[in-house]
C-alpha positions as CSV (number, residue, x, y, z in Angstrom):
1,M,-13.0,-3.4,11.5
2,D,-9.8,-5.5,11.0
3,I,-7.8,-5.1,7.7
4,N,-5.2,-7.7,6.7
5,V,-2.4,-6.1,4.6
6,H,0.7,-8.3,3.7
7,S,0.0,-10.7,6.6
8,R,-0.3,-7.8,9.1
9,V,-3.6,-7.1,10.8
10,F,-4.6,-3.4,11.4
11,R,-7.7,-2.4,13.4
12,I,-9.6,0.7,12.1
13,V,-11.3,2.4,15.1
14,D,-12.6,5.7,13.6
15,C,-12.8,7.8,10.4
16,N,-13.3,11.4,9.5
17,D,-16.6,13.0,8.6
18,F,-16.0,12.9,4.9
19,T,-15.3,9.2,4.9
20,R,-18.3,8.5,7.1
21,S,-20.7,10.5,4.8
22,Y,-19.2,8.8,1.7
23,Y,-19.9,5.3,3.0
24,A,-23.4,6.4,4.2
25,N,-24.1,7.6,0.6
26,E,-22.9,4.2,-0.7
27,G,-25.3,2.4,1.6
28,A,-22.5,0.8,3.8
29,D,-22.8,0.9,7.5
30,I,-19.4,1.4,9.1
31,G,-20.7,1.4,12.7
32,Q,-19.7,3.7,15.6
33,A,-16.3,4.9,16.5
34,E,-14.3,2.8,19.0
35,G,-12.0,4.1,21.6
36,Y,-8.3,4.1,20.9
37,P,-6.3,1.2,22.6
38,E,-3.8,2.0,25.3
39,D,-0.3,2.6,24.0
40,L,1.9,0.5,26.2
41,F,5.1,1.5,24.3
42,D,4.5,5.2,24.9
43,H,4.0,4.6,28.6
44,S,7.3,2.6,28.8
45,R,9.2,5.3,26.9
46,K,8.0,7.9,29.3
47,M,9.3,5.8,32.2
48,I,12.7,5.3,30.5
49,N,13.1,9.0,29.7
50,M,12.3,10.0,33.2
51,K,15.4,11.6,34.7
52,Q,14.3,11.2,38.3
53,T,14.6,8.0,40.3
54,P,11.1,6.6,41.1
55,P,10.1,7.5,44.7
56,D,10.2,3.8,45.9
57,Q,13.9,3.5,44.8
58,A,15.2,7.0,45.7
59,E,15.9,6.2,49.4
60,F,17.7,2.9,48.5
61,K,19.8,4.7,45.8
62,N,20.9,7.4,48.4
63,Y,21.8,4.6,50.9
64,I,24.0,2.8,48.3
65,E,25.8,6.0,47.2
66,V,26.7,6.8,50.8
67,K,27.9,3.3,51.5
68,L,30.2,3.5,48.5
69,K,31.6,6.8,49.8
70,G,29.9,8.8,47.1
71,G,27.1,11.4,46.9
72,R,26.2,13.5,49.9
73,P,25.7,11.9,53.3
74,N,22.2,12.0,54.6
75,N,21.8,12.0,58.3
76,G,18.3,10.6,58.0
77,L,19.5,7.3,56.7
């Protein structure tokens, strides 16, 4: 169910047992629980807070550090 509050739309996906039984006693059908949507913000925050360089960029980062005379030289590069 979508609820409009002060021009913002919120989607209700589930409720607790008490609320479900209350509406059942009132004769209102609230339907089945829906799955929660994917939280893209949480995923992006995890990537930002990751201290480690992603594997696809790690080798390039080591190469640039060595070229700039920093870091530890890697004989494998």
